[in-house]
N, C-alpha and C positions, 0 to 999 in steps of 0.2 A: 090752520088749526094746529098743525105740528109745531109751529114757531111758538105759538101762544103756550103750549104745554111746556117746551123747553124754557121759555122765558120764566114761567112760574116756578119751575124747578131751580133755576139758577138764582132766583130771588129768595126762595126758601133756603137755599144753601147759604147764600150771602148772609141772611139775617141769622141763620143758625151759627155761622162763624162768629159774627159780631157778638152774639149773646154768649157764647161759650168762651170767647177770648177775653171778656171783661173780667178783670181781677176779682171783683166782688163775687162773682158767680162760679168761680173755678173751685173744684173739689181739692181738699188738701191732697198733697203728694202721698202716694201709697208708700208705706214702709217696706223695705226688703224683708224676706221671710225671716231671716235670723234677727233683724232688728225688731220685728213684730213679736217674735217668740221672746226675745229679752225683755221688751216691754211688758208682756204678759207675765212673765216670771216675776219681774220686779213688783208689779201690781199685787200678785198673789203673796209675795214674800212680805210686803208691807202690811197685808191683812191679818198676818199671823204673828203674834208676839214670840219670836224665836230669832236666833242667830243663825243664818243660813250661810252655807259655803257651796257655791255651785260653779262647775266648770263644764262647758260643752264645747266640742270642736267639730266643725263640719268637715268630714274627711274629704269631700269633693272639692271644697273651695279653700280650705284651711282657715276659714272665719271662726272666731272664738267668742264665747260669752264667758266672762269671768266675774262673779259676784262674790267677793270675800274669798276668792279661791286660794289665796296664799296664806290665810289665817289658820293657825292650828286649832283643831277642834277635837273633841272626843268622837269616836266613830259611832258610839251608841249602838243602834241596831242595824247599821248599814251591812254588817257582816252576814246577815240573814239572807240577803239578796243572792250572793253566789251559792250559799248553802241550799237555798230552795231550788235554785237552777239545778244543782247536782241532785237533789232528791227527785226532782221530776224527770231528769235524765235517766236515773236508776229505776224509777217507776215504769218509764217507757221501754226500758231494757228488760223488764219483767223481774227485777230483783226483789221487789216488794210491792205491795199495794198501798194506796193512800189511806186505806181504812186500817192498815196494820198498826198495832200499839207496840212501842219500844219503851223500855226503862232504861234511863241513864243512871248507871251506878256511880257512887261517890268517887271510886277510882278513875273513872272516865272524865270527871269534871276538871276543868282547868279555869283558873282565874283570867278574866278578860281584861282589856286595857282600862276600863273604868275603874276596876278594883285597884290596879297599880296607881291610876291617877289620884284616887281617893287617899290612897296610903302615903302618897308623896305630899298631899296637901295637909295631911293630919299634923296637928301641932306636935312638936317633939318634947 
């Protein structure tokens, strides 16, 4: 009886190996995590009518994703990211609360890069 069970198991394993080794039944090779990330980013950027500039570097491996990374682009609202990080750091330090209101005076305003870019493109 023991030989019969072993024989059945080896038969099942052999059949399983034959079925999974057939090229038509094999799963497509899994993408590496960074390649999968790049594929997802490219899919998302194609779905939005905009010009994207993206650069990502994996510190551990040195692998990079660069999509239009060397093209010059206006920064638009990207500056808001480090500003908000600083706001939250100061809130955490107790310097003010998220519910506080502040008024920006005219003397505190500075033109941004988009203002300069527009003035440079203006007809002379």
